[in-house]
Structures are given as structure tokens and as C-alpha cells.
SEDO-465545 format. One record per residue: residue in one letter; residue number from 1; x negated, y, z negated of N, C-alpha, C in turn. Coordinates in pm, 1 decimal. Example, Ala and Ser with C-alpha at 12.3 -4.5 7.8 and 13.67 -1.06 7.14 Angstrom:
2
- a	1	-1319.0	-569.0	-780.0	-1230.0	-450.0	-780.0	-1320.0	-330.0	-780.0
- s	2	-1285.0	-225.0	-708.0	-1367.0	-106.0	-714.0	-1290.0	3.0	-787.0
END
This chain:
246
- x	1	-5517.9	2347.8	-3755.2	-5540.0	2493.7	-3703.1	-5399.1	2521.1	-3613.6
- x	2	-5424.2	2646.2	-3637.3	-5502.3	2756.0	-3621.5	-5437.6	2881.5	-3622.6
- x	3	-5495.7	3001.7	-3664.2	-5448.7	3168.3	-3674.3	-5480.5	3233.5	-3491.1
- x	4	-5338.8	3166.1	-3425.4	-5379.6	3339.3	-3252.9	-5327.7	3414.6	-3281.7
- x	5	-5411.0	3533.5	-3201.0	-5352.9	3642.0	-3182.0	-5359.7	3680.9	-2987.0
- x	6	-5209.9	3741.2	-2969.2	-5219.1	3770.7	-2813.0	-5177.5	3942.0	-2815.7
- x	7	-5254.1	4020.4	-2775.5	-5228.2	4137.6	-2747.2	-5300.5	4205.2	-2607.7
- x	8	-5221.7	4281.6	-2529.9	-5238.1	4326.8	-2432.3	-5271.3	4493.4	-2412.4
- x	9	-5369.2	4486.9	-2338.1	-5445.6	4565.3	-2304.7	-5385.4	4682.9	-2189.9
- x	10	-5455.1	4804.1	-2180.5	-5419.0	4854.1	-2035.8	-5444.3	4807.0	-1930.4
- x	11	-5497.9	4717.3	-1882.7	-5565.5	4641.5	-1753.3	-5595.2	4495.3	-1755.5
- x	12	-5577.5	4445.3	-1891.4	-5578.7	4295.2	-1893.3	-5477.5	4285.7	-2096.0
- x	13	-5574.2	4179.4	-2143.0	-5513.2	4143.5	-2223.0	-5639.6	4097.8	-2343.2
- x	14	-5611.6	4031.3	-2438.9	-5683.5	3959.4	-2541.5	-5650.9	3872.3	-2629.5
- x	15	-5667.2	3739.8	-2658.0	-5665.7	3623.2	-2686.0	-5741.2	3570.9	-2789.2
- x	16	-5748.9	3591.6	-2911.2	-5809.2	3578.7	-3045.4	-5762.4	3448.6	-3097.8
- x	17	-5881.9	3379.8	-3109.5	-5814.3	3238.8	-3226.0	-5933.5	3169.7	-3364.3
- x	18	-5830.3	3163.4	-3472.6	-5916.9	3152.2	-3577.6	-5896.3	3011.8	-3581.2
- x	19	-6013.1	2958.6	-3594.3	-5999.2	2724.3	-3602.1	-6020.3	2727.1	-3694.6
- x	20	-5948.4	2725.0	-3785.6	-5936.2	2593.8	-3933.6	-5963.1	2482.8	-3915.4
- x	21	-6096.3	2462.8	-4029.7	-6056.8	2295.0	-3977.1	-6111.2	2205.7	-4127.9
- x	22	-6144.6	2064.8	-4112.8	-6201.8	2044.4	-4245.9	-6344.4	1996.8	-4247.1
- x	23	-6407.7	1984.1	-4353.0	-6548.5	2012.8	-4316.1	-6576.7	1870.0	-4299.2
- x	24	-6573.8	1790.3	-4317.6	-6612.3	1656.4	-4210.9	-6581.1	1696.5	-4063.6
- x	25	-6555.8	1751.9	-4012.9	-6530.7	1725.1	-3876.1	-6674.1	1818.9	-3817.1
- x	26	-6718.8	1744.9	-3687.9	-6843.8	1789.2	-3672.1	-6865.4	1951.8	-3628.0
- x	27	-6981.3	1985.4	-3606.3	-7011.1	2140.8	-3536.9	-7002.0	2129.3	-3383.3
- x	28	-6891.9	2205.3	-3339.3	-6864.1	2280.9	-3160.0	-6952.2	2385.7	-3134.6
- x	29	-6938.3	2360.5	-3034.8	-7019.5	2339.0	-2921.7	-7034.5	2526.4	-2896.0
- x	30	-7123.7	2606.6	-2892.6	-7067.1	2730.1	-2804.5	-6989.3	2774.6	-2675.7
- x	31	-6909.3	2834.4	-2591.7	-6862.2	2808.7	-2476.2	-6954.1	2819.8	-2352.9
- x	32	-6902.2	2739.2	-2290.8	-7028.7	2746.7	-2154.2	-6967.9	2696.0	-2020.0
- x	33	-6971.6	2694.0	-1917.6	-6893.0	2681.1	-1785.3	-6889.1	2525.9	-1824.0
- x	34	-6817.2	2436.6	-1744.6	-6792.3	2285.2	-1688.3	-6684.9	2327.6	-1608.6
- x	35	-6761.2	2152.8	-1497.5	-6614.8	2208.9	-1389.4	-6566.5	2040.2	-1389.3
- x	36	-6471.9	2134.9	-1328.2	-6348.3	1998.0	-1306.6	-6273.1	2034.6	-1185.2
- x	37	-6168.7	1915.7	-1172.8	-6165.0	1938.5	-1013.1	-6086.2	2079.8	-999.9
- x	38	-6048.3	2145.9	-1046.8	-5972.2	2273.7	-1006.8	-6047.6	2408.1	-1017.4
- x	39	-6170.4	2343.4	-1113.3	-6251.6	2490.5	-1061.8	-6332.9	2459.6	-1229.8
- x	40	-6406.4	2579.6	-1256.5	-6459.5	2606.0	-1334.0	-6398.9	2690.4	-1458.6
- x	41	-6453.2	2580.1	-1575.4	-6351.5	2605.1	-1685.5	-6502.1	2652.1	-1840.5
- x	42	-6469.4	2783.1	-1900.8	-6525.0	2783.6	-2019.1	-6470.3	2802.5	-2081.1
- x	43	-6522.5	2700.7	-2218.8	-6471.5	2650.1	-2374.0	-6567.8	2636.8	-2444.2
- x	44	-6514.0	2623.2	-2595.9	-6589.2	2608.7	-2673.9	-6624.8	2451.5	-2675.1
- x	45	-6656.3	2305.8	-2678.0	-6644.5	2210.7	-2739.4	-6664.8	2130.2	-2892.2
- x	46	-6511.4	2070.7	-2866.0	-6528.8	2045.5	-3026.0	-6623.7	1901.8	-3055.9
- x	47	-6673.4	1915.4	-3133.3	-6794.1	1855.8	-3151.3	-6780.8	1660.8	-3204.8
- x	48	-6670.8	1629.3	-3252.8	-6632.8	1510.4	-3243.4	-6553.5	1477.9	-3116.3
- x	49	-6407.3	1503.7	-3044.3	-6358.4	1376.4	-2958.4	-6417.1	1500.5	-2801.9
- x	50	-6485.2	1584.4	-2830.0	-6521.9	1654.7	-2672.6	-6411.9	1729.4	-2646.5
- x	51	-6291.7	1746.5	-2704.3	-6219.1	1888.6	-2631.5	-6242.0	1935.0	-2685.2
- x	52	-6127.4	2114.8	-2661.5	-6136.4	2194.9	-2698.4	-5984.1	2267.6	-2767.0
- x	53	-6020.5	2370.0	-2813.0	-5852.4	2427.1	-2857.5	-5868.8	2552.3	-2807.1
- x	54	-5952.8	2662.0	-2696.6	-5945.6	2752.9	-2590.9	-6005.7	2777.3	-2492.8
- x	55	-6011.8	2820.2	-2416.9	-6049.2	2808.6	-2267.9	-6010.6	2916.9	-2144.7
- x	56	-6069.1	2973.2	-2064.5	-6033.5	2997.6	-1963.2	-6110.3	2972.0	-1825.0
- x	57	-6013.0	2978.1	-1773.3	-5971.0	2968.6	-1613.3	-6090.5	3024.8	-1498.2
- x	58	-6177.1	3045.0	-1376.6	-6176.4	3058.1	-1308.0	-6144.9	3138.1	-1225.3
- x	59	-6000.3	3095.6	-1215.4	-5878.3	3161.4	-1196.5	-5795.9	3300.4	-1291.5
- x	60	-5880.9	3283.8	-1391.7	-5826.2	3442.5	-1458.8	-5671.1	3313.8	-1572.4
- x	61	-5665.5	3203.2	-1544.9	-5554.5	3165.3	-1657.7	-5648.7	3127.9	-1785.1
- x	62	-5575.9	3182.2	-1892.9	-5630.4	3073.3	-2097.4	-5526.5	3067.2	-2146.2
- x	63	-5599.6	3013.7	-2209.7	-5501.9	2831.5	-2251.0	-5552.0	2836.1	-2435.8
- x	64	-5471.1	2855.1	-2505.4	-5547.9	2850.7	-2658.1	-5458.7	2757.2	-2699.8
- x	65	-5500.0	2592.5	-2819.3	-5447.9	2549.7	-2890.3	-5414.6	2558.6	-3034.2
- x	66	-5238.1	2488.5	-3063.5	-5301.8	2502.4	-3160.2	-5215.2	2343.2	-3291.5
- x	67	-5265.3	2309.9	-3409.6	-5176.1	2260.5	-3408.2	-5054.8	2208.6	-3440.8
- x	68	-4965.4	2123.4	-3440.0	-4797.6	2065.5	-3472.6	-4795.3	2180.4	-3394.7
- x	69	-4575.0	2160.5	-3409.8	-4498.7	2233.7	-3298.3	-4436.8	2434.6	-3388.8
- x	70	-4319.7	2276.7	-3434.9	-4189.5	2416.3	-3473.0	-4219.5	2383.1	-3646.8
- x	71	-4264.9	2240.6	-3677.1	-4289.3	2241.0	-3797.3	-4354.0	2191.0	-3881.5
- x	72	-4419.0	2158.6	-3997.0	-4483.8	2038.2	-4014.5	-4451.0	1903.7	-3988.3
- x	73	-4525.3	1805.4	-3993.3	-4485.3	1672.6	-3921.5	-4609.9	1580.8	-3994.2
- x	74	-4516.8	1449.1	-3996.5	-4597.3	1379.0	-4100.6	-4676.4	1311.9	-3947.9
- x	75	-4809.8	1285.3	-3983.9	-4889.3	1253.4	-3870.6	-4873.2	1078.1	-3903.7
- x	76	-4928.0	1058.6	-3782.2	-4885.1	893.4	-3768.8	-5043.5	861.7	-3783.1
- x	77	-5046.9	666.8	-3782.5	-5190.7	619.7	-3828.3	-5233.8	615.0	-3683.0
- x	78	-5204.0	655.1	-3527.6	-5324.0	678.7	-3474.0	-5255.5	686.5	-3310.0
- x	79	-5314.8	838.0	-3239.9	-5254.4	836.0	-3131.7	-5345.1	773.2	-3026.3
- x	80	-5263.2	785.5	-2883.9	-5338.9	766.9	-2801.6	-5451.1	832.2	-2778.7
- x	81	-5476.5	960.9	-2764.3	-5596.3	1061.8	-2668.2	-5529.8	1213.0	-2813.9
- x	82	-5671.7	1253.6	-2851.3	-5685.1	1395.2	-2883.9	-5584.9	1510.4	-2850.3
- x	83	-5573.5	1589.0	-2919.8	-5530.2	1712.1	-2834.1	-5588.5	1795.5	-2786.6
- x	84	-5686.0	1804.8	-2826.9	-5804.3	1857.8	-2742.2	-5815.9	1828.2	-2633.7
- x	85	-5836.3	1680.1	-2596.7	-5826.3	1629.9	-2455.8	-5700.1	1664.8	-2354.6
- x	86	-5610.7	1639.2	-2462.6	-5456.6	1681.6	-2362.1	-5471.8	1806.8	-2260.0
- x	87	-5560.1	1891.2	-2413.5	-5567.9	2027.8	-2348.0	-5631.1	2041.0	-2205.5
- x	88	-5714.3	1992.0	-2210.8	-5829.9	1996.8	-2119.6	-5738.9	1938.0	-1994.9
- x	89	-5694.3	1831.1	-2001.5	-5613.3	1741.6	-1910.9	-5471.1	1834.9	-1868.1
- x	90	-5455.7	1941.1	-1929.2	-5327.0	2009.1	-1895.8	-5372.9	2168.6	-1837.9
- x	91	-5515.1	2214.2	-1868.7	-5550.0	2341.0	-1764.9	-5610.1	2311.9	-1724.3
- x	92	-5663.3	2163.0	-1669.5	-5721.9	2165.0	-1524.9	-5669.0	2170.6	-1429.5
- x	93	-5544.1	2275.3	-1377.8	-5466.3	2297.6	-1267.4	-5434.9	2416.1	-1258.1
- x	94	-5429.5	2465.4	-1153.9	-5407.2	2578.4	-1127.1	-5259.2	2665.9	-1181.2
- x	95	-5153.8	2603.7	-1186.8	-5082.5	2593.4	-1285.2	-5009.3	2513.7	-1446.6
- x	96	-5096.7	2575.9	-1545.7	-5096.4	2457.7	-1662.6	-4992.1	2456.4	-1701.4
- x	97	-4872.8	2591.1	-1637.7	-4739.5	2546.1	-1718.7	-4652.5	2449.0	-1652.4
- x	98	-4661.7	2373.2	-1527.8	-4600.6	2306.7	-1446.5	-4683.9	2209.4	-1526.3
- x	99	-4812.2	2216.1	-1471.4	-4867.4	2076.3	-1548.1	-4853.4	1980.1	-1733.3
- x	100	-4815.6	2110.6	-1829.0	-4703.2	2109.1	-1941.3	-4622.0	2020.4	-1884.7
- x	101	-4534.4	2066.1	-1774.0	-4410.7	2006.7	-1781.5	-4413.2	1893.9	-1717.4
- x	102	-4500.9	1842.9	-1686.0	-4520.6	1680.3	-1602.3	-4578.7	1604.7	-1677.9
- x	103	-4661.6	1642.3	-1744.1	-4771.8	1541.4	-1837.1	-4664.1	1435.3	-1958.1
- x	104	-4692.7	1331.5	-1929.5	-4690.0	1233.4	-2037.5	-4692.3	1262.1	-2239.5
- x	105	-4636.9	1297.3	-2288.5	-4669.0	1359.2	-2414.1	-4678.6	1243.2	-2528.1
- x	106	-4596.8	1101.4	-2512.8	-4610.9	1005.8	-2617.7	-4697.0	968.8	-2630.6
- x	107	-4710.1	944.3	-2763.3	-4802.2	899.6	-2840.7	-4918.2	991.1	-2858.9
- x	108	-4880.0	1168.2	-2858.4	-4948.7	1229.3	-2893.5	-4917.5	1315.0	-2957.3
- x	109	-4977.1	1367.3	-3073.9	-5006.3	1451.3	-3216.6	-4908.2	1552.7	-3152.5
- x	110	-4794.0	1639.5	-3219.3	-4792.1	1773.9	-3171.7	-4849.1	1916.5	-3180.1
- x	111	-4841.2	1948.5	-3095.7	-4935.4	2102.0	-3102.2	-4839.5	2184.9	-2990.6
- x	112	-4905.1	2325.8	-3030.4	-4863.1	2411.7	-3000.1	-4965.8	2496.9	-2884.0
- x	113	-4949.9	2532.4	-2753.3	-5025.2	2586.2	-2681.6	-4934.4	2737.4	-2584.7
- x	114	-4955.7	2817.3	-2621.6	-5055.9	2992.0	-2611.3	-5080.3	2986.1	-2461.9
- x	115	-4993.0	3025.0	-2337.4	-5025.9	2934.9	-2193.0	-5016.0	3116.8	-2092.9
- x	116	-5173.8	3205.1	-2120.3	-5167.9	3287.4	-1997.2	-5170.3	3261.8	-1857.6
- x	117	-5069.8	3270.1	-1792.5	-5096.6	3209.9	-1619.0	-5033.8	3323.0	-1547.6
- x	118	-5139.7	3388.6	-1480.2	-5126.9	3544.0	-1392.3	-5082.7	3573.0	-1430.2
- x	119	-4914.9	3671.7	-1441.6	-4911.5	3793.1	-1528.2	-4845.7	3740.5	-1635.4
- x	120	-4822.6	3612.5	-1661.2	-4696.1	3543.4	-1722.8	-4751.4	3517.4	-1926.0
- x	121	-4688.1	3484.1	-2041.0	-4710.8	3426.7	-2082.5	-4634.3	3340.1	-2157.4
- x	122	-4681.4	3205.3	-2215.7	-4593.6	3120.4	-2257.2	-4639.1	3063.0	-2337.2
- x	123	-4561.3	2976.6	-2470.4	-4524.9	2930.9	-2561.9	-4517.9	2790.6	-2519.8
- x	124	-4569.3	2693.2	-2545.4	-4535.7	2514.7	-2479.2	-4517.1	2442.9	-2604.0
- x	125	-4464.9	2412.0	-2610.5	-4459.7	2303.0	-2792.6	-4359.5	2190.4	-2735.5
- x	126	-4462.1	2070.6	-2789.1	-4503.7	1911.0	-2776.8	-4445.6	1931.1	-2912.4
- x	127	-4239.5	1872.0	-2978.3	-4323.8	1828.2	-3141.0	-4297.3	1696.3	-3134.8
- x	128	-4312.8	1627.8	-3053.7	-4318.8	1481.9	-3091.2	-4257.8	1435.1	-3000.8
- x	129	-4168.3	1469.1	-2976.5	-3990.7	1388.3	-2922.8	-3936.3	1464.1	-2807.9
- x	130	-3989.1	1592.5	-2768.3	-3973.8	1621.2	-2621.1	-4050.5	1807.6	-2615.1
- x	131	-4023.8	1810.6	-2519.0	-4130.1	1964.2	-2450.3	-4038.3	2110.4	-2498.2
- x	132	-4048.0	2222.3	-2518.2	-4020.3	2333.5	-2514.5	-4037.2	2414.2	-2482.1
- x	133	-4076.4	2471.7	-2368.2	-4091.7	2600.6	-2285.2	-4035.6	2708.0	-2308.9
- x	134	-4150.0	2851.1	-2338.5	-4032.0	3006.9	-2389.7	-4147.3	3062.6	-2354.4
- x	135	-4123.0	3164.2	-2238.3	-4143.9	3339.6	-2203.9	-4130.4	3365.2	-2260.2
- x	136	-4270.4	3433.1	-2317.3	-4251.4	3540.6	-2402.9	-4300.5	3711.0	-2327.8
- x	137	-4250.6	3784.1	-2395.1	-4322.4	3935.5	-2367.6	-4453.4	3908.2	-2328.4
- x	138	-4524.2	3965.0	-2144.9	-4627.0	3965.3	-2181.0	-4677.2	4119.9	-2183.7
- x	139	-4602.9	4206.1	-2291.2	-4656.1	4362.7	-2307.5	-4618.4	4361.4	-2435.1
- x	140	-4610.3	4224.5	-2518.0	-4605.9	4233.8	-2676.3	-4704.6	4184.2	-2728.4
- x	141	-4784.0	4212.7	-2845.3	-4898.9	4188.5	-2970.2	-4782.4	4066.4	-3002.1
- x	142	-4866.4	3986.5	-3024.7	-4782.2	3849.9	-3057.6	-4877.8	3792.7	-3194.6
- x	143	-4845.2	3732.0	-3294.7	-4937.6	3591.0	-3349.3	-4853.2	3551.5	-3393.1
- x	144	-4975.3	3407.2	-3371.0	-4846.6	3222.2	-3437.7	-5008.4	3219.9	-3514.1
- x	145	-4884.8	3109.9	-3623.4	-5020.6	3013.5	-3712.1	-4949.0	2879.8	-3713.8
- x	146	-5039.9	2798.4	-3733.1	-5027.2	2644.6	-3726.7	-4931.2	2633.4	-3841.9
- x	147	-4824.8	2514.9	-3770.7	-4669.4	2484.0	-3877.3	-4761.8	2360.0	-3978.4
- x	148	-4907.0	2364.0	-3927.8	-4936.9	2203.6	-4014.6	-4949.8	2287.0	-4132.2
- x	149	-5012.8	2396.0	-4085.8	-5110.3	2464.0	-4259.8	-5018.6	2579.3	-4348.4
- x	150	-4888.1	2609.1	-4251.9	-4889.2	2753.6	-4307.0	-4691.9	2701.5	-4284.3
- x	151	-4645.4	2736.7	-4454.2	-4507.5	2719.2	-4450.2	-4435.7	2799.9	-4351.1
- x	152	-4323.2	2857.4	-4410.6	-4267.2	2983.3	-4292.0	-4256.1	3082.4	-4381.1
- x	153	-4252.9	3109.8	-4519.1	-4260.1	3214.1	-4558.8	-4436.5	3249.0	-4521.6
- x	154	-4564.5	3153.2	-4552.4	-4637.8	3239.5	-4519.1	-4652.1	3280.2	-4376.0
- x	155	-4648.5	3195.7	-4296.1	-4606.9	3301.5	-4162.4	-4506.3	3416.5	-4102.4
- x	156	-4506.2	3405.0	-4207.3	-4378.6	3553.0	-4171.2	-4411.0	3659.9	-4268.5
- x	157	-4555.9	3591.2	-4390.2	-4650.2	3727.5	-4483.7	-4725.5	3757.8	-4322.0
- x	158	-4770.5	3636.6	-4292.5	-4891.3	3651.0	-4150.3	-4809.3	3775.1	-4039.8
- x	159	-4742.6	3788.3	-3996.4	-4662.8	3824.3	-3895.6	-4618.8	3985.0	-3977.0
- x	160	-4561.6	4009.5	-4088.2	-4634.5	4152.1	-4133.8	-4722.7	4185.8	-4148.4
- x	161	-4806.7	4101.5	-4196.4	-4973.2	4173.1	-4191.7	-5010.1	4228.4	-4041.8
- x	162	-5001.6	4165.3	-3957.5	-5004.7	4124.7	-3809.5	-4934.7	4265.9	-3781.4
- x	163	-4846.5	4284.0	-3780.6	-4731.6	4433.0	-3660.2	-4787.9	4546.9	-3751.8
- x	164	-4820.2	4548.0	-3881.8	-4853.6	4622.2	-3983.2	-5064.2	4697.9	-3906.2
- x	165	-5120.6	4559.6	-3846.6	-5236.8	4618.9	-3762.4	-5192.6	4693.3	-3713.2
- x	166	-5134.5	4625.7	-3572.1	-5112.7	4731.6	-3449.8	-5033.0	4821.1	-3439.0
- x	167	-5010.0	4895.8	-3576.6	-4948.7	5000.2	-3580.0	-5007.5	5114.1	-3644.7
- x	168	-5079.3	5019.2	-3737.6	-5215.0	5131.5	-3785.7	-5339.8	5143.3	-3674.0
- x	169	-5309.9	5105.7	-3557.0	-5439.5	5110.9	-3481.8	-5412.8	5143.3	-3384.9
- x	170	-5325.1	5187.2	-3332.6	-5277.3	5229.6	-3189.8	-5330.6	5162.7	-3084.3
- x	171	-5435.9	5202.8	-3016.1	-5501.1	5105.4	-2875.2	-5609.7	5066.2	-2978.1
- x	172	-5602.1	4901.8	-2951.6	-5695.9	4827.3	-3085.5	-5845.6	4802.1	-2904.1
- x	173	-5876.8	4785.4	-2991.3	-6073.6	4781.2	-2870.8	-6077.6	4545.2	-2982.9
- x	174	-6168.9	4531.1	-2892.9	-6230.0	4387.2	-2941.7	-6342.7	4445.0	-3119.4
- x	175	-6373.1	4552.8	-3208.1	-6392.9	4530.8	-3374.4	-6293.1	4544.6	-3464.3
- x	176	-6172.6	4667.4	-3325.0	-6023.3	4630.7	-3460.1	-5978.8	4447.4	-3400.2
- x	177	-5973.6	4379.9	-3354.0	-5928.0	4265.5	-3349.3	-5971.4	4151.5	-3422.8
- x	178	-6143.3	4187.6	-3358.2	-6202.4	4039.9	-3486.5	-6310.6	4093.7	-3677.7
- x	179	-6187.4	4267.2	-3673.7	-6178.7	4304.4	-3782.9	-6016.0	4234.2	-3921.7
- x	180	-5923.0	4208.0	-3790.4	-5809.9	4116.0	-3872.8	-5841.6	4011.7	-3859.5
- x	181	-5944.3	3971.2	-3791.7	-5931.0	3846.7	-3786.4	-6041.5	3764.6	-3907.7
- x	182	-6089.5	3848.1	-3975.6	-6224.2	3809.5	-4035.6	-6169.4	3906.3	-4163.3
- x	183	-6049.2	3993.1	-4201.1	-6059.1	4006.9	-4360.9	-5881.2	4048.3	-4311.2
- x	184	-5746.9	4041.3	-4245.4	-5647.8	4004.6	-4275.4	-5563.0	3918.0	-4352.1
- x	185	-5529.7	3966.0	-4492.4	-5415.8	3949.6	-4548.2	-5459.2	4013.3	-4717.2
- x	186	-5403.7	3932.5	-4842.4	-5353.4	4048.2	-4916.8	-5456.4	3970.6	-5078.5
- x	187	-5566.5	3852.8	-5043.5	-5652.5	3780.5	-5121.1	-5654.8	3693.1	-5151.3
- x	188	-5542.9	3585.2	-5130.1	-5497.2	3468.2	-5133.0	-5566.6	3381.4	-5012.9
- x	189	-5709.6	3349.7	-5074.5	-5773.4	3266.7	-4984.1	-5716.9	3160.0	-4934.1
- x	190	-5649.4	3081.3	-4993.4	-5565.8	3007.5	-4860.2	-5491.4	2986.1	-4727.1
- x	191	-5443.9	3110.7	-4781.3	-5333.7	3201.5	-4665.1	-5350.5	3314.4	-4615.1
- x	192	-5496.3	3339.5	-4664.5	-5538.7	3475.9	-4525.9	-5566.3	3408.4	-4434.1
- x	193	-5614.5	3473.2	-4302.4	-5580.5	3466.9	-4232.0	-5762.8	3431.2	-4182.3
- x	194	-5847.1	3493.6	-4223.3	-5977.6	3443.7	-4250.9	-5977.3	3332.3	-4312.9
- x	195	-5966.4	3169.0	-4406.0	-5928.7	3105.3	-4516.2	-5987.4	2982.8	-4523.6
- x	196	-5970.2	2944.8	-4675.2	-6087.0	2908.2	-4718.1	-5980.7	2804.9	-4839.7
- x	197	-5972.3	2720.0	-4858.8	-5900.3	2638.8	-4968.4	-6014.7	2457.4	-4989.9
- x	198	-6052.7	2547.0	-5086.1	-6161.9	2484.8	-5159.4	-6285.4	2426.3	-5099.1
- x	199	-6304.9	2497.9	-4980.3	-6441.8	2466.0	-4944.2	-6372.0	2283.3	-4848.4
- x	200	-6255.6	2237.2	-4823.4	-6262.7	2128.2	-4793.0	-6210.5	2160.7	-4588.5
- x	201	-6142.7	2241.1	-4609.0	-6098.9	2314.2	-4519.0	-6028.6	2470.7	-4528.3
- x	202	-6082.5	2551.8	-4422.1	-6167.8	2629.4	-4376.5	-6169.1	2716.1	-4245.5
- x	203	-6204.3	2790.5	-4213.3	-6239.7	2888.5	-4056.9	-6338.5	2873.5	-4070.9
- x	204	-6337.4	2806.7	-3937.3	-6502.7	2764.0	-3892.2	-6562.2	2880.3	-3759.8
- x	205	-6439.1	2889.1	-3704.8	-6473.5	2971.2	-3597.9	-6405.0	3069.0	-3571.0
- x	206	-6441.7	3115.1	-3481.7	-6342.0	3302.7	-3449.3	-6377.7	3282.1	-3299.1
- x	207	-6315.7	3288.8	-3190.5	-6353.5	3309.7	-3065.6	-6233.5	3384.9	-2986.0
- x	208	-6324.3	3509.6	-2900.7	-6184.9	3576.6	-2899.8	-6247.6	3612.3	-2742.5
- x	209	-6109.5	3607.8	-2625.5	-6137.3	3662.4	-2513.4	-6109.0	3768.7	-2491.0
- x	210	-6155.3	3855.3	-2374.4	-6113.4	4004.8	-2334.6	-6180.3	3970.6	-2158.0
- x	211	-5983.4	3941.9	-2138.1	-5979.6	3929.6	-1974.3	-5956.8	4087.6	-1915.1
- x	212	-6004.2	4133.1	-1786.3	-5969.5	4239.1	-1724.5	-5940.5	4160.9	-1599.6
- x	213	-5843.0	4286.2	-1521.3	-5864.7	4252.0	-1419.6	-6026.9	4227.5	-1290.8
- x	214	-6101.7	4309.1	-1338.5	-6213.6	4266.4	-1225.8	-6327.1	4203.1	-1322.6
- x	215	-6287.2	4173.6	-1451.2	-6432.4	4142.2	-1601.1	-6343.5	4048.9	-1721.7
- x	216	-6450.1	4001.7	-1760.3	-6393.2	3905.9	-1904.9	-6534.9	3925.7	-2004.2
- x	217	-6565.0	3906.2	-2100.1	-6635.7	3886.7	-2250.9	-6522.3	3715.3	-2252.1
- x	218	-6583.5	3647.6	-2303.9	-6625.1	3566.4	-2433.3	-6619.3	3524.8	-2515.0
- x	219	-6565.7	3568.0	-2635.6	-6744.0	3576.1	-2759.9	-6706.8	3510.6	-2862.1
- x	220	-6755.5	3452.6	-2931.5	-6777.2	3293.8	-3024.1	-6898.9	3312.6	-3127.9
- x	221	-6789.1	3320.5	-3259.5	-6863.2	3325.9	-3397.4	-6844.7	3208.8	-3473.4
- x	222	-6951.3	3136.6	-3486.4	-6922.1	3067.2	-3581.4	-6976.7	3050.9	-3735.6
- x	223	-6877.8	3052.4	-3801.2	-6879.5	3123.3	-3999.5	-6910.4	3032.3	-4041.0
- x	224	-6964.0	2876.0	-3949.8	-7047.5	2733.2	-4034.3	-7239.9	2838.5	-4082.9
- x	225	-7247.2	2854.0	-3943.9	-7391.8	2877.7	-3970.3	-7466.8	3080.3	-3882.1
- x	226	-7346.1	3131.4	-3910.6	-7324.9	3205.8	-3865.0	-7432.3	3284.0	-3716.2
- x	227	-7336.3	3150.0	-3590.7	-7486.5	3198.0	-3500.8	-7371.1	3264.7	-3429.9
- x	228	-7330.7	3329.0	-3334.9	-7255.9	3398.1	-3272.4	-7280.9	3404.3	-3110.5
- x	229	-7226.5	3428.0	-2947.9	-7259.4	3354.5	-2889.5	-7157.1	3479.0	-2768.6
- x	230	-7211.3	3536.9	-2618.2	-7103.0	3667.6	-2592.7	-7104.6	3619.8	-2427.5
- x	231	-6973.6	3587.1	-2357.0	-7047.9	3570.8	-2243.2	-7010.4	3655.4	-2155.6
- x	232	-7081.8	3739.4	-2043.1	-6987.1	3857.0	-1981.3	-6975.3	3789.7	-1848.0
- x	233	-6877.1	3844.2	-1760.9	-6907.2	3759.5	-1645.4	-6792.7	3834.3	-1542.6
- x	234	-6846.9	3836.7	-1418.4	-6739.1	3852.3	-1353.8	-6630.4	3755.4	-1239.3
- x	235	-6479.2	3813.1	-1240.6	-6441.3	3716.7	-1159.9	-6477.2	3724.0	-1001.4
- x	236	-6590.0	3738.1	-982.0	-6608.8	3760.4	-852.6	-6719.2	3611.4	-796.8
- x	237	-6767.8	3672.5	-989.5	-6891.9	3552.5	-991.9	-6929.4	3493.9	-1087.3
- x	238	-6887.7	3332.2	-1001.4	-6920.6	3252.4	-1171.3	-7039.1	3140.5	-1126.4
- x	239	-7152.2	3039.8	-1238.2	-7060.9	3163.3	-1407.7	-7132.2	3258.7	-1445.3
- x	240	-7070.3	3253.3	-1560.1	-7111.7	3410.0	-1577.8	-7237.2	3469.3	-1608.9
- x	241	-7277.3	3566.8	-1541.4	-7441.3	3670.3	-1530.8	-7473.5	3726.2	-1647.2
- x	242	-7426.7	3745.2	-1735.4	-7496.5	3721.0	-1876.7	-7435.0	3654.0	-1986.6
- x	243	-7564.6	3630.5	-2069.3	-7545.9	3493.4	-2160.1	-7578.8	3595.4	-2241.1
- x	244	-7569.6	3658.3	-2434.1	-7630.4	3665.6	-2500.1	-7586.9	3576.4	-2609.1
- x	245	-7701.1	3499.6	-2668.2	-7696.3	3473.9	-2792.6	-7766.9	3526.1	-2904.2
- x	246	-7724.0	3483.8	-3027.8	-7757.7	3581.1	-3145.1	-7775.0	3459.9	-3290.7
END
């Protein structure tokens, strides 16, 4: 997995993830608050390993995971820990960028993290041998596509779709972004943003975080069963003050 977009707004940002997974992977749990050493974390929980791919910290930090580094890789027979659990090890820290730099990632499968820490945006890549940390322009929209699923030419094509979406929409809102994550593409279901490869590998969910200065929302759409939830909360009061489930 997956496809991730970052879009700055007038008083915050949107971080959205399409999670592409195998049919056999167990259903994930909708986002809710969990208590950790560093504070409260909100995230959807993976049904197989118990980790996650996207989370918000009560301090306002946000992070999302993509499988793979810069290039597709050959998976080893086994790894010592799932990437979704490594994600939580890194994010359970006031400064996840520092946690990424310090953590031992030997015998962990390659991954990419998009980290919004305070007023900064970083791409953190573990390619199986070394860590590469790159600061991104926090004022520029950006799209990431997992190297394990999408070859360079498809990644470039998806970037063109995203750039056209940004040009054509001006000031974006929740509906604009969700429309892109549902429908962007050229009709090739194997590589569209909402993808499906013979019903064996497909987009199982869409998660969207809208982080503002004083309040935020975390929307989650389970595409397997049509269920959705929306968490609304302020940053002065935790956990969420409103929880809507459909």
C-alpha cells in the first residue's frame, strides 16, 4: 500500500490515505483514541498485526505509512516486526522525526513515512539498508504512491492527475479531496487511485485527516462494507467530543 496526498489549507492541512491491501488481510478497526506513553493517539487499527498506517497525536503531529522505499524490493521470508507496529514505536514520541533517526530498523521491511511534525513536513524512508530523511515544502501539495505497487511510469502518471486536480480546484475542501481519492485515474483499475487488481489486491479504505489550528476531523471509509466514521474534536479536549458512525 498505498496512495497518500498532503494538501495545505489556509489554517492547517489535509492528509489522506488510500490503503491498498490483499483480500485475505483482516478487516481494520475504525479510528479511535489509544493511550500511549507520550499521550493520546488516534488511529485505525490493522486487524492482522494490530499496528496502523495513519495516526494523529494529541499534540497535533500526524503521520502516515506507505509500504516500500524508493524502489520495489524483494521481500525476505520473515521480518522481526510489522511496519505497522514500528509505526507506533516511532509515533509514540513528541518528535517522531527524532524517533525515526534513533530507532533500529534492521530486519524491518522497507517503508516510507510522511510526517507532519509541528510546522514541518518530512519524508522518512527506510530502504532496507539505510534511512533517508528529506524535508518537504509544507506549503506545497504532494502525492506519494507506494513503490511496491506502482512502477515509476505509473507514479509519474498519478502525479500528473494530482497536479491537474490541484490546478482545477483552487481552494479544496473535504469533498474535493475525497472525490480525487475515489475517482482519479484514466480507467485502468489496476493503477487508478482507487485500485482493484482482480479482486485480490484492492483499495480497502480511505482515511482523511483535516488538521486545523484549534480543531480537527478524522474521517474513515471502510470500502469493503460501506461503513464510515467521522471523529470531530478540539485540541484542548481529548478524546473526541463527537463521534459519528454511519
